[in-house]
PDB file with one MODEL, atoms N, CA, C and O in Angstrom:
MODEL        1
ATOM      1  N   MET A   1     -10.459  14.941 -44.496  1.00  0.00           N
ATOM      2  CA  MET A   1      -9.038  14.736 -44.292  1.00  0.00           C
ATOM      3  C   MET A   1      -8.555  15.431 -43.021  1.00  0.00           C
ATOM      4  O   MET A   1      -7.620  14.948 -42.383  1.00  0.00           O
ATOM      5  N   THR A   2      -9.159  16.537 -42.642  1.00  0.00           N
ATOM      6  CA  THR A   2      -8.708  17.305 -41.486  1.00  0.00           C
ATOM      7  C   THR A   2      -8.754  16.480 -40.206  1.00  0.00           C
ATOM      8  O   THR A   2      -7.796  16.507 -39.433  1.00  0.00           O
ATOM      9  N   GLU A   3      -9.841  15.745 -39.958  1.00  0.00           N
ATOM     10  CA  GLU A   3      -9.919  14.947 -38.731  1.00  0.00           C
ATOM     11  C   GLU A   3      -8.837  13.883 -38.717  1.00  0.00           C
ATOM     12  O   GLU A   3      -8.250  13.607 -37.671  1.00  0.00           O
ATOM     13  N   THR A   4      -8.568  13.284 -39.868  1.00  0.00           N
ATOM     14  CA  THR A   4      -7.508  12.289 -39.950  1.00  0.00           C
ATOM     15  C   THR A   4      -6.162  12.932 -39.638  1.00  0.00           C
ATOM     16  O   THR A   4      -5.360  12.366 -38.896  1.00  0.00           O
ATOM     17  N   GLN A   5      -5.913  14.111 -40.200  1.00  0.00           N
ATOM     18  CA  GLN A   5      -4.682  14.827 -39.911  1.00  0.00           C
ATOM     19  C   GLN A   5      -4.620  15.205 -38.435  1.00  0.00           C
ATOM     20  O   GLN A   5      -3.580  15.036 -37.798  1.00  0.00           O
ATOM     21  N   ASN A   6      -5.710  15.709 -37.890  1.00  0.00           N
ATOM     22  CA  ASN A   6      -5.733  16.076 -36.469  1.00  0.00           C
ATOM     23  C   ASN A   6      -5.401  14.878 -35.593  1.00  0.00           C
ATOM     24  O   ASN A   6      -4.628  15.000 -34.643  1.00  0.00           O
ATOM     25  N   THR A   7      -5.969  13.737 -35.898  1.00  0.00           N
ATOM     26  CA  THR A   7      -5.716  12.524 -35.126  1.00  0.00           C
ATOM     27  C   THR A   7      -4.259  12.114 -35.226  1.00  0.00           C
ATOM     28  O   THR A   7      -3.634  11.781 -34.220  1.00  0.00           O
ATOM     29  N   ALA A   8      -3.716  12.135 -36.432  1.00  0.00           N
ATOM     30  CA  ALA A   8      -2.317  11.744 -36.637  1.00  0.00           C
ATOM     31  C   ALA A   8      -1.375  12.710 -35.924  1.00  0.00           C
ATOM     32  O   ALA A   8      -0.414  12.285 -35.283  1.00  0.00           O
ATOM     33  N   ILE A   9      -1.648  14.002 -36.034  1.00  0.00           N
ATOM     34  CA  ILE A   9      -0.816  15.015 -35.379  1.00  0.00           C
ATOM     35  C   ILE A   9      -0.913  14.882 -33.865  1.00  0.00           C
ATOM     36  O   ILE A   9       0.103  14.934 -33.173  1.00  0.00           O
ATOM     37  N   LEU A  10      -2.120  14.712 -33.349  1.00  0.00           N
ATOM     38  CA  LEU A  10      -2.303  14.547 -31.909  1.00  0.00           C
ATOM     39  C   LEU A  10      -1.560  13.315 -31.405  1.00  0.00           C
ATOM     40  O   LEU A  10      -0.865  13.385 -30.391  1.00  0.00           O
ATOM     41  N   ASN A  11      -1.698  12.200 -32.095  1.00  0.00           N
ATOM     42  CA  ASN A  11      -1.006  10.976 -31.678  1.00  0.00           C
ATOM     43  C   ASN A  11       0.510  11.180 -31.681  1.00  0.00           C
ATOM     44  O   ASN A  11       1.207  10.699 -30.787  1.00  0.00           O
ATOM     45  N   HIS A  12       1.009  11.884 -32.676  1.00  0.00           N
ATOM     46  CA  HIS A  12       2.453  12.172 -32.746  1.00  0.00           C
ATOM     47  C   HIS A  12       2.894  12.996 -31.539  1.00  0.00           C
ATOM     48  O   HIS A  12       3.899  12.684 -30.899  1.00  0.00           O
ATOM     49  N   LEU A  13       2.139  14.044 -31.236  1.00  0.00           N
ATOM     50  CA  LEU A  13       2.484  14.905 -30.105  1.00  0.00           C
ATOM     51  C   LEU A  13       2.353  14.168 -28.772  1.00  0.00           C
ATOM     52  O   LEU A  13       3.148  14.392 -27.859  1.00  0.00           O
ATOM     53  N   LEU A  14       1.366  13.301 -28.660  1.00  0.00           N
ATOM     54  CA  LEU A  14       1.145  12.559 -27.413  1.00  0.00           C
ATOM     55  C   LEU A  14       2.269  11.568 -27.115  1.00  0.00           C
ATOM     56  O   LEU A  14       2.436  11.150 -25.969  1.00  0.00           O
ATOM     57  N   THR A  15       3.035  11.192 -28.130  1.00  0.00           N
ATOM     58  CA  THR A  15       4.170  10.287 -27.896  1.00  0.00           C
ATOM     59  C   THR A  15       5.361  11.027 -27.320  1.00  0.00           C
ATOM     60  O   THR A  15       6.381  10.415 -27.002  1.00  0.00           O
ATOM     61  N   GLY A  16       5.238  12.359 -27.180  1.00  0.00           N
ATOM     62  CA  GLY A  16       6.327  13.149 -26.627  1.00  0.00           C
ATOM     63  C   GLY A  16       7.193  13.802 -27.683  1.00  0.00           C
ATOM     64  O   GLY A  16       8.157  14.493 -27.356  1.00  0.00           O
ATOM     65  N   CYS A  17       6.861  13.592 -28.938  1.00  0.00           N
ATOM     66  CA  CYS A  17       7.630  14.184 -30.027  1.00  0.00           C
ATOM     67  C   CYS A  17       7.131  15.594 -30.318  1.00  0.00           C
ATOM     68  O   CYS A  17       5.974  15.925 -30.058  1.00  0.00           O
ATOM     69  N   SER A  18       8.017  16.414 -30.857  1.00  0.00           N
ATOM     70  CA  SER A  18       7.625  17.753 -31.303  1.00  0.00           C
ATOM     71  C   SER A  18       7.357  17.688 -32.801  1.00  0.00           C
ATOM     72  O   SER A  18       7.584  16.660 -33.440  1.00  0.00           O
ATOM     73  N   LEU A  19       6.869  18.799 -33.355  1.00  0.00           N
ATOM     74  CA  LEU A  19       6.500  18.806 -34.768  1.00  0.00           C
ATOM     75  C   LEU A  19       6.636  20.211 -35.339  1.00  0.00           C
ATOM     76  O   LEU A  19       6.165  21.180 -34.744  1.00  0.00           O
ATOM     77  N   THR A  20       7.289  20.314 -36.505  1.00  0.00           N
ATOM     78  CA  THR A  20       7.375  21.573 -37.239  1.00  0.00           C
ATOM     79  C   THR A  20       6.525  21.439 -38.505  1.00  0.00           C
ATOM     80  O   THR A  20       6.069  20.348 -38.843  1.00  0.00           O
ATOM     81  N   SER A  21       6.322  22.545 -39.187  1.00  0.00           N
ATOM     82  CA  SER A  21       5.520  22.525 -40.416  1.00  0.00           C
ATOM     83  C   SER A  21       6.130  21.617 -41.480  1.00  0.00           C
ATOM     84  O   SER A  21       5.408  20.891 -42.164  1.00  0.00           O
ATOM     85  N   LEU A  22       7.434  21.653 -41.618  1.00  0.00           N
ATOM     86  CA  LEU A  22       8.098  20.812 -42.614  1.00  0.00           C
ATOM     87  C   LEU A  22       7.920  19.333 -42.296  1.00  0.00           C
ATOM     88  O   LEU A  22       7.699  18.521 -43.194  1.00  0.00           O
ATOM     89  N   GLU A  23       8.016  18.987 -41.013  1.00  0.00           N
ATOM     90  CA  GLU A  23       7.805  17.590 -40.604  1.00  0.00           C
ATOM     91  C   GLU A  23       6.354  17.179 -40.824  1.00  0.00           C
ATOM     92  O   GLU A  23       6.088  16.053 -41.244  1.00  0.00           O
ATOM     93  N   ALA A  24       5.409  18.083 -40.543  1.00  0.00           N
ATOM     94  CA  ALA A  24       3.989  17.775 -40.747  1.00  0.00           C
ATOM     95  C   ALA A  24       3.694  17.525 -42.220  1.00  0.00           C
ATOM     96  O   ALA A  24       2.899  16.648 -42.560  1.00  0.00           O
ATOM     97  N   LEU A  25       4.327  18.287 -43.078  1.00  0.00           N
ATOM     98  CA  LEU A  25       4.151  18.084 -44.515  1.00  0.00           C
ATOM     99  C   LEU A  25       4.721  16.727 -44.928  1.00  0.00           C
ATOM    100  O   LEU A  25       4.100  15.988 -45.692  1.00  0.00           O
ATOM    101  N   LYS A  26       5.897  16.413 -44.419  1.00  0.00           N
ATOM    102  CA  LYS A  26       6.566  15.149 -44.765  1.00  0.00           C
ATOM    103  C   LYS A  26       5.812  13.933 -44.239  1.00  0.00           C
ATOM    104  O   LYS A  26       5.590  12.974 -44.979  1.00  0.00           O
ATOM    105  N   TYR A  27       5.417  13.964 -42.969  1.00  0.00           N
ATOM    106  CA  TYR A  27       4.819  12.789 -42.333  1.00  0.00           C
ATOM    107  C   TYR A  27       3.312  12.655 -42.539  1.00  0.00           C
ATOM    108  O   TYR A  27       2.795  11.544 -42.651  1.00  0.00           O
ATOM    109  N   PHE A  28       2.605  13.794 -42.588  1.00  0.00           N
ATOM    110  CA  PHE A  28       1.142  13.747 -42.591  1.00  0.00           C
ATOM    111  C   PHE A  28       0.503  14.434 -43.800  1.00  0.00           C
ATOM    112  O   PHE A  28      -0.721  14.535 -43.883  1.00  0.00           O
ATOM    113  N   ASN A  29       1.337  14.911 -44.744  1.00  0.00           N
ATOM    114  CA  ASN A  29       0.836  15.622 -45.921  1.00  0.00           C
ATOM    115  C   ASN A  29      -0.030  16.810 -45.514  1.00  0.00           C
ATOM    116  O   ASN A  29      -1.042  17.103 -46.151  1.00  0.00           O
ATOM    117  N   CYS A  30       0.381  17.486 -44.449  1.00  0.00           N
ATOM    118  CA  CYS A  30      -0.370  18.604 -43.881  1.00  0.00           C
ATOM    119  C   CYS A  30       0.331  19.916 -44.218  1.00  0.00           C
ATOM    120  O   CYS A  30       1.460  20.151 -43.786  1.00  0.00           O
ATOM    121  N   PHE A  31      -0.333  20.759 -44.982  1.00  0.00           N
ATOM    122  CA  PHE A  31       0.229  22.043 -45.387  1.00  0.00           C
ATOM    123  C   PHE A  31      -0.045  23.145 -44.366  1.00  0.00           C
ATOM    124  O   PHE A  31       0.650  24.162 -44.376  1.00  0.00           O
ATOM    125  N   ARG A  32      -1.026  22.980 -43.493  1.00  0.00           N
ATOM    126  CA  ARG A  32      -1.434  24.036 -42.568  1.00  0.00           C
ATOM    127  C   ARG A  32      -1.387  23.546 -41.123  1.00  0.00           C
ATOM    128  O   ARG A  32      -2.419  23.444 -40.460  1.00  0.00           O
ATOM    129  N   LEU A  33      -0.193  23.248 -40.646  1.00  0.00           N
ATOM    130  CA  LEU A  33      -0.043  22.724 -39.291  1.00  0.00           C
ATOM    131  C   LEU A  33      -0.593  23.679 -38.245  1.00  0.00           C
ATOM    132  O   LEU A  33      -1.223  23.237 -37.285  1.00  0.00           O
ATOM    133  N   SER A  34      -0.369  24.977 -38.406  1.00  0.00           N
ATOM    134  CA  SER A  34      -0.848  25.934 -37.397  1.00  0.00           C
ATOM    135  C   SER A  34      -2.370  25.877 -37.262  1.00  0.00           C
ATOM    136  O   SER A  34      -2.898  26.027 -36.161  1.00  0.00           O
ATOM    137  N   ALA A  35      -3.073  25.664 -38.365  1.00  0.00           N
ATOM    138  CA  ALA A  35      -4.536  25.548 -38.312  1.00  0.00           C
ATOM    139  C   ALA A  35      -4.956  24.265 -37.593  1.00  0.00           C
ATOM    140  O   ALA A  35      -5.905  24.270 -36.810  1.00  0.00           O
ATOM    141  N   ARG A  36      -4.249  23.172 -37.863  1.00  0.00           N
ATOM    142  CA  ARG A  36      -4.573  21.910 -37.191  1.00  0.00           C
ATOM    143  C   ARG A  36      -4.296  22.029 -35.690  1.00  0.00           C
ATOM    144  O   ARG A  36      -5.074  21.532 -34.875  1.00  0.00           O
ATOM    145  N   VAL A  37      -3.197  22.684 -35.326  1.00  0.00           N
ATOM    146  CA  VAL A  37      -2.872  22.872 -33.908  1.00  0.00           C
ATOM    147  C   VAL A  37      -3.939  23.730 -33.242  1.00  0.00           C
ATOM    148  O   VAL A  37      -4.345  23.436 -32.118  1.00  0.00           O
ATOM    149  N   ARG A  38      -4.395  24.770 -33.901  1.00  0.00           N
ATOM    150  CA  ARG A  38      -5.455  25.633 -33.350  1.00  0.00           C
ATOM    151  C   ARG A  38      -6.711  24.807 -33.099  1.00  0.00           C
ATOM    152  O   ARG A  38      -7.350  24.959 -32.058  1.00  0.00           O
ATOM    153  N   GLU A  39      -7.072  23.933 -34.039  1.00  0.00           N
ATOM    154  CA  GLU A  39      -8.257  23.086 -33.853  1.00  0.00           C
ATOM    155  C   GLU A  39      -8.087  22.165 -32.646  1.00  0.00           C
ATOM    156  O   GLU A  39      -9.028  21.963 -31.878  1.00  0.00           O
ATOM    157  N   LEU A  40      -6.901  21.614 -32.482  1.00  0.00           N
ATOM    158  CA  LEU A  40      -6.646  20.749 -31.324  1.00  0.00           C
ATOM    159  C   LEU A  40      -6.693  21.537 -30.023  1.00  0.00           C
ATOM    160  O   LEU A  40      -7.225  21.056 -29.022  1.00  0.00           O
ATOM    161  N   LYS A  41      -6.137  22.750 -30.032  1.00  0.00           N
ATOM    162  CA  LYS A  41      -6.204  23.609 -28.843  1.00  0.00           C
ATOM    163  C   LYS A  41      -7.652  23.950 -28.515  1.00  0.00           C
ATOM    164  O   LYS A  41      -8.037  23.969 -27.346  1.00  0.00           O
ATOM    165  N   ASP A  42      -8.453  24.219 -29.537  1.00  0.00           N
ATOM    166  CA  ASP A  42      -9.865  24.538 -29.324  1.00  0.00           C
ATOM    167  C   ASP A  42     -10.627  23.361 -28.720  1.00  0.00           C
ATOM    168  O   ASP A  42     -11.658  23.551 -28.074  1.00  0.00           O
ATOM    169  N   LYS A  43     -10.121  22.144 -28.931  1.00  0.00           N
ATOM    170  CA  LYS A  43     -10.738  20.952 -28.345  1.00  0.00           C
ATOM    171  C   LYS A  43     -10.230  20.698 -26.928  1.00  0.00           C
ATOM    172  O   LYS A  43     -10.653  19.742 -26.278  1.00  0.00           O
ATOM    173  N   GLY A  44      -9.321  21.555 -26.445  1.00  0.00           N
ATOM    174  CA  GLY A  44      -8.875  21.458 -25.066  1.00  0.00           C
ATOM    175  C   GLY A  44      -7.484  20.881 -24.850  1.00  0.00           C
ATOM    176  O   GLY A  44      -7.061  20.735 -23.703  1.00  0.00           O
ATOM    177  N   PHE A  45      -6.768  20.552 -25.902  1.00  0.00           N
ATOM    178  CA  PHE A  45      -5.425  19.998 -25.749  1.00  0.00           C
ATOM    179  C   PHE A  45      -4.428  21.125 -25.492  1.00  0.00           C
ATOM    180  O   PHE A  45      -4.506  22.186 -26.110  1.00  0.00           O
ATOM    181  N   SER A  46      -3.497  20.887 -24.579  1.00  0.00           N
ATOM    182  CA  SER A  46      -2.479  21.879 -24.237  1.00  0.00           C
ATOM    183  C   SER A  46      -1.246  21.652 -25.106  1.00  0.00           C
ATOM    184  O   SER A  46      -0.458  20.736 -24.867  1.00  0.00           O
ATOM    185  N   ILE A  47      -1.099  22.491 -26.104  1.00  0.00           N
ATOM    186  CA  ILE A  47       0.017  22.375 -27.035  1.00  0.00           C
ATOM    187  C   ILE A  47       0.848  23.646 -26.944  1.00  0.00           C
ATOM    188  O   ILE A  47       0.328  24.758 -27.032  1.00  0.00           O
ATOM    189  N   LYS A  48       2.141  23.458 -26.767  1.00  0.00           N
ATOM    190  CA  LYS A  48       3.084  24.568 -26.612  1.00  0.00           C
ATOM    191  C   LYS A  48       3.679  24.918 -27.973  1.00  0.00           C
ATOM    192  O   LYS A  48       4.000  24.033 -28.766  1.00  0.00           O
ATOM    193  N   THR A  49       3.822  26.219 -28.236  1.00  0.00           N
ATOM    194  CA  THR A  49       4.474  26.697 -29.442  1.00  0.00           C
ATOM    195  C   THR A  49       5.801  27.332 -29.054  1.00  0.00           C
ATOM    196  O   THR A  49       5.855  28.225 -28.208  1.00  0.00           O
ATOM    197  N   GLU A  50       6.860  26.861 -29.680  1.00  0.00           N
ATOM    198  CA  GLU A  50       8.197  27.399 -29.426  1.00  0.00           C
ATOM    199  C   GLU A  50       8.773  27.890 -30.753  1.00  0.00           C
ATOM    200  O   GLU A  50       8.726  27.174 -31.753  1.00  0.00           O
ATOM    201  N   MET A  51       9.307  29.090 -30.764  1.00  0.00           N
ATOM    202  CA  MET A  51       9.954  29.611 -31.965  1.00  0.00           C
ATOM    203  C   MET A  51      11.417  29.175 -31.944  1.00  0.00           C
ATOM    204  O   MET A  51      12.139  29.424 -30.979  1.00  0.00           O
ATOM    205  N   ILE A  52      11.839  28.518 -33.025  1.00  0.00           N
ATOM    206  CA  ILE A  52      13.222  28.069 -33.131  1.00  0.00           C
ATOM    207  C   ILE A  52      13.852  28.661 -34.381  1.00  0.00           C
ATOM    208  O   ILE A  52      13.152  29.058 -35.312  1.00  0.00           O
ATOM    209  N   LYS A  53      15.157  28.715 -34.395  1.00  0.00           N
ATOM    210  CA  LYS A  53      15.883  29.246 -35.546  1.00  0.00           C
ATOM    211  C   LYS A  53      16.509  28.081 -36.301  1.00  0.00           C
ATOM    212  O   LYS A  53      17.166  27.226 -35.707  1.00  0.00           O
ATOM    213  N   THR A  54      16.300  28.053 -37.623  1.00  0.00           N
ATOM    214  CA  THR A  54      16.888  27.006 -38.455  1.00  0.00           C
ATOM    215  C   THR A  54      18.352  27.338 -38.735  1.00  0.00           C
ATOM    216  O   THR A  54      18.829  28.419 -38.389  1.00  0.00           O
ATOM    217  N   ASN A  55      19.049  26.416 -39.356  1.00  0.00           N
ATOM    218  CA  ASN A  55      20.454  26.640 -39.715  1.00  0.00           C
ATOM    219  C   ASN A  55      20.611  27.822 -40.663  1.00  0.00           C
ATOM    220  O   ASN A  55      21.649  28.483 -40.665  1.00  0.00           O
ATOM    221  N   SER A  56      19.590  28.090 -41.465  1.00  0.00           N
ATOM    222  CA  SER A  56      19.654  29.210 -42.413  1.00  0.00           C
ATOM    223  C   SER A  56      19.285  30.540 -41.755  1.00  0.00           C
ATOM    224  O   SER A  56      19.362  31.591 -42.391  1.00  0.00           O
ATOM    225  N   GLY A  57      18.883  30.494 -40.475  1.00  0.00           N
ATOM    226  CA  GLY A  57      18.543  31.715 -39.756  1.00  0.00           C
ATOM    227  C   GLY A  57      17.058  32.036 -39.739  1.00  0.00           C
ATOM    228  O   GLY A  57      16.640  32.995 -39.091  1.00  0.00           O
ATOM    229  N   LYS A  58      16.254  31.243 -40.446  1.00  0.00           N
ATOM    230  CA  LYS A  58      14.806  31.455 -40.467  1.00  0.00           C
ATOM    231  C   LYS A  58      14.191  30.994 -39.151  1.00  0.00           C
ATOM    232  O   LYS A  58      14.624  29.994 -38.580  1.00  0.00           O
ATOM    233  N   ARG A  59      13.177  31.725 -38.664  1.00  0.00           N
ATOM    234  CA  ARG A  59      12.485  31.336 -37.433  1.00  0.00           C
ATOM    235  C   ARG A  59      11.200  30.604 -37.798  1.00  0.00           C
ATOM    236  O   ARG A  59      10.411  31.076 -38.615  1.00  0.00           O
ATOM    237  N   ILE A  60      11.004  29.436 -37.174  1.00  0.00           N
ATOM    238  CA  ILE A  60       9.813  28.625 -37.427  1.00  0.00           C
ATOM    239  C   ILE A  60       9.215  28.176 -36.096  1.00  0.00           C
ATOM    240  O   ILE A  60       9.874  28.226 -35.057  1.00  0.00           O
ATOM    241  N   SER A  61       7.972  27.740 -36.142  1.00  0.00           N
ATOM    242  CA  SER A  61       7.292  27.227 -34.949  1.00  0.00           C
ATOM    243  C   SER A  61       7.529  25.739 -34.793  1.00  0.00           C
ATOM    244  O   SER A  61       7.526  24.981 -35.763  1.00  0.00           O
ATOM    245  N   LYS A  62       7.736  25.340 -33.542  1.00  0.00           N
ATOM    246  CA  LYS A  62       7.842  23.928 -33.198  1.00  0.00           C
ATOM    247  C   LYS A  62       6.802  23.660 -32.121  1.00  0.00           C
ATOM    248  O   LYS A  62       6.785  24.334 -31.091  1.00  0.00           O
ATOM    249  N   TYR A  63       5.944  22.689 -32.350  1.00  0.00           N
ATOM    250  CA  TYR A  63       4.839  22.387 -31.446  1.00  0.00           C
ATOM    251  C   TYR A  63       5.127  21.118 -30.649  1.00  0.00           C
ATOM    252  O   TYR A  63       5.721  20.164 -31.152  1.00  0.00           O
ATOM    253  N   SER A  64       4.686  21.136 -29.385  1.00  0.00           N
ATOM    254  CA  SER A  64       4.795  19.962 -28.529  1.00  0.00           C
ATOM    255  C   SER A  64       3.704  20.035 -27.464  1.00  0.00           C
ATOM    256  O   SER A  64       3.110  21.091 -27.243  1.00  0.00           O
ATOM    257  N   MET A  65       3.449  18.913 -26.812  1.00  0.00           N
ATOM    258  CA  MET A  65       2.461  18.890 -25.735  1.00  0.00           C
ATOM    259  C   MET A  65       3.061  19.545 -24.498  1.00  0.00           C
ATOM    260  O   MET A  65       4.265  19.459 -24.257  1.00  0.00           O
ATOM    261  N   VAL A  66       2.206  20.200 -23.718  1.00  0.00           N
ATOM    262  CA  VAL A  66       2.666  20.837 -22.475  1.00  0.00           C
ATOM    263  C   VAL A  66       2.859  19.765 -21.433  1.00  0.00           C
ATOM    264  O   VAL A  66       3.243  20.066 -20.303  1.00  0.00           O
TER     265      VAL A  66
ENDMDL
END
């Protein structure tokens, strides 16, 4: 399942869209987005991590292609 998730996440990011953990769970049934992003980075993809604040004040990671 991981390669399928990696492919889906990579394709999403390559379209210019960003992705948070909640969106990854909703769209790709992926509970560990940070691990999938690390695997993609290890394969040579340039993925940027940005910390954003939610409406409730919680800080989360948002990933996008560099």
